[in-house]
N, C-alpha and C positions, 0 to 999 in steps of 0.2 A: 504719765508723761515722760518723754524720752527727754533726759536732760541735757543732750548733745544737740538738740534743735535749735534753731535760731530764735532769739525771743521775739522776732517780728515775723515768724513764720507765716501768719495769717494776713500780713499786709503786703500790698503790691507796690509798684512803683508810682513815683509821683510826676504829676504833670502841672506846671504853674504858668498862669497867663501873665503878660505882662504888656503895658501899654508905655511904660517909662516913667509914670507917675509916682509919687511918694508912697502912696499907699500900695501900688504894684510892686515897687521894689520892697517893702515890708513882706509882702507875699511871697516873693522870690527867695528871700533870706529865711524865712519859716520854712519854706517848702525845702530849701536846702539842708536845712538842720534836721527836717522830718526823713528825708531820703537818708542822710547819713546814720540817723538812728535806726533806720529800717535796714540799712545795708541794701538798698535798691537804688537803681538808676533814676536821675532827674531829668525831664524834658522842659527847656524853658519854651515857652511858645508865643509868638506874637503873630495876631491874624489881622491881615490888612483890609480883607472884605473886596479887594480890587477885581475878584473873579465876577463879582455881582455889579461892579461899579463901570458900565458901559460907556458912561458918558466922559470918563476920564481920557485926556488925549495921552498918546504914548509917552510924551516926556512926562506927564503928570504921574502916571503910573510908575515909570522908572524912579521918580522922586519919591513915591511913596515907599516903594520897596528898598530905597537907599536908606531912607529913614528909620524903616523897621530894621534893618542889618545894625544900624547905630545902637537902636534899643537893644537889640539881642547880645552885641557885642559888650555893652555896658553891663547888662545883668549877668552875662558870664563872667566878667571881670570882677564883678562883687562876689558871686559864688566861688570863684578860685581863690580870691582873697580870704574869705572866711573858711573855706574847706579846700585846700589845695588838691587833695586826692579824690575828690568827690568824682563820682560818675555821672557826668553831666554832659548834656548835649543840647542844640538848639532846634527849634522848629519853626521856619517861616512859613506861614499860611497865607494863600491867597483868597481862602474862604472866609465866612463869617467866624467871629470868635466861639460862639456856642458850638456850633458843627465841628469846629477845628479840634477844641478841648475836649468834647466828646469822643471824636474818632482818637485822638493821641491817646487817651486813656484807655480805651478799650473796654474789656470786661472786668478786669482787676485793678485798675490804676485809680489813684486818688488826684483829682482835681483841685488845684488851689487857686483863689482869685482873691484880690483885695476887695476891700469893703467899697471902694468907689475909685473911678479913674479920672482922666484929664476932661471927659465929655467930648462930645463930637463924633467923628466918624468910627474912629477903631477903639474907643474906650471900653474898659471892663467895668461896667457900671453896675452896682448890686442891683438896682432897680431894674434892670434889663439883662445884660449876658449872666450875672452871678445867679439871679433868680431862675433864669430860663435852664441854665446848665444843672442847677440843682433839682431841676423837676424833670430833667431828661436824663441825666447821666446813668449809666449802669452800675457805677460804683460811689464811694463816697466824694463828697464835694466840701470842700473847707473854705470858708469865708474869713479871712484874717481880719478881725476887728481891732480896734483900738488906734490912738493917736502915735503910739511909740512902742518899742520894744520893752516887755516886762521881765525881770528877773523870773525864772521859774519857780514855780509854787508848790510842784511835786504832786498835784492832784489833777485827775481826769475825771470829770463829770458825765455820767450817762443819764439821760431822762428817759424814762420808760413808763408805759401806760398798760400794756397788756403784752401777749406772746408775740404779736408781730414786731414787737421792739427787741427781739431777742439778736437779730443781726446787727442792730446798732450798738446794743449792750457788749456783744461779743468784740465788734470792732473797738471800743473803748478799753475794753480789757488789753486787747493786743498793744493798742498805743500805751496804755499805761506801763504794761510789761517792757515794750522796747525802751521806754524813757526812764524806767525804774521808778516810777511814779505809783501813788496809790490810786484806788478807784473809788469814786462815790456814786452811788446810785439813787437818783431822787425819782419819786413817783409823786405826782399831784393829783389829789383827788376834788372834786367840785361838790359844793353843797349850796342849795338855795339859801340866799342870805336874807331874804324878805318873805318868809312863808305865810305871814299873816295868821288867819283862823286855822292854818293847816299846821301850826306849830306842834300840836300833840301828836302827830304823826311822826316828828322827828325828834323824839326826846331819847333816843339811844344812840348819841353821837359817838359815845365811846365805843359802842359795838361795832358801829360803821368803821371807825378809824381802826380797830383791831381787825377786822376783816380785810381792809384795804393793806394793812402791814403784812398781814399774812399771805395775801396774794402775790404781794412783790417779793417776799422772802421766798416762796416757792420757784417764782420766775429767776431768782438770782441763784439759787441753789446750783444748778448745772454748770453755772460760769465759776462758783466758787470752787467745783469740783474739779473743772478743766484748768483752771489758773491757781493753784494752791498756795504759789508763792506770793500771791497778790494780797495787800492789804485791802480789804474791802468794806465799805461803810455804806449802809442802807438807811435811807430817811423817806419816811411817808409824810407829804404835806398837805394839810387841808387849806385851799385857798380860794378866794374869789376869781382870780387871775391866773391861769395856768402859766402864761407867758411871764406874768410878773414874778411868780415864783421861781421859775426856772432861771431867770435872770439874775435874782437875788442868791440862788444856789450856786451859780456860775462866778460870784465873786471871789472866790479863792481858788479858781481853777485856771489851769493852763490851755484847757479845751473844754468845750460842752459838745457832747455828741447826742444828736437827735434822730428820731426816724422820720424818713421822708413821707409825710401824710400828701399824697398827691391828689387833691381833691379834683374830682370830674366836673363840678359845677360850682366854681368859685372864681369868676371872672377876676383877674387881677390879684388873686392869691392862689397860684397853682399849686403851692405846697402847704395850703392851710393857713389860719391866721394865727394860731400860735406859733408854727415855725416862722412864718413871715415876720412878725414881731420879734422874736428871739434874734434872728438874722441881722435887724436893724439896731437892736438895745443892747445885746449881750456885751459885757465888758471884757470878753476873751474870744479867742477864734472859736468858731462854731462849724463842727461837721454834721453835714446831713447825709445820713445813710440811708439808702433803699430799703423799705420794709420786707421782711419775708426773707 
């Protein structure tokens, strides 16, 4: 590895959506910290949706845009107060929130949203905009969870299951390196809890656990080689609930990174049930990274 390269070479610019709510403000500050740690530009975006709101009178549209500028001005003031030298700009969009965020992030940017918004016309709600953005973005999407800012814990957790999660694992490694944190890799394997008369077929749980641990270690090895300076811990967890195990694993983490399993036939769960549950219940921010 070239020791002169940027610690965040594999990470792109940061785009954060805001509607002026408390949760959105937390997302703006989180995104500002992340952009500075990466040494990348920050874009603070507000989407009004007036492009598709033909029922609004002219004065109504002007009022919406005026309020949007106030929201962006307030967000930028908070960013400047926290990071006076940050490379930050604003983006006021007339389009919808999801389309605007995906467009602003492009192919290599990270989108950041709060876990809920004000509600109503232009809100960034996890149940709508946040989930749709995570399901459609070409790059990582971070949902900033939690009621308040927490002091750094120095750990980034990556959830992995198979080789399709390698991009999420590498993103977690780049993030950990940019922040001087350690990397924890968690793999959850499921086992039938009530096998009844078939129990004799499953008497080698130790062997199964060992095989799962070996498979995870093989997947992590290339990342250890790519990031030799990182402290990497690997845990393989047997659990009846993958989401529950990942939520517990994230308890000591600054960020939980998961691969985006975009289910083609799961109405209401465009990212799959485990990712959906983690996004709603994790104790820390969650990054959803496209698989592959």
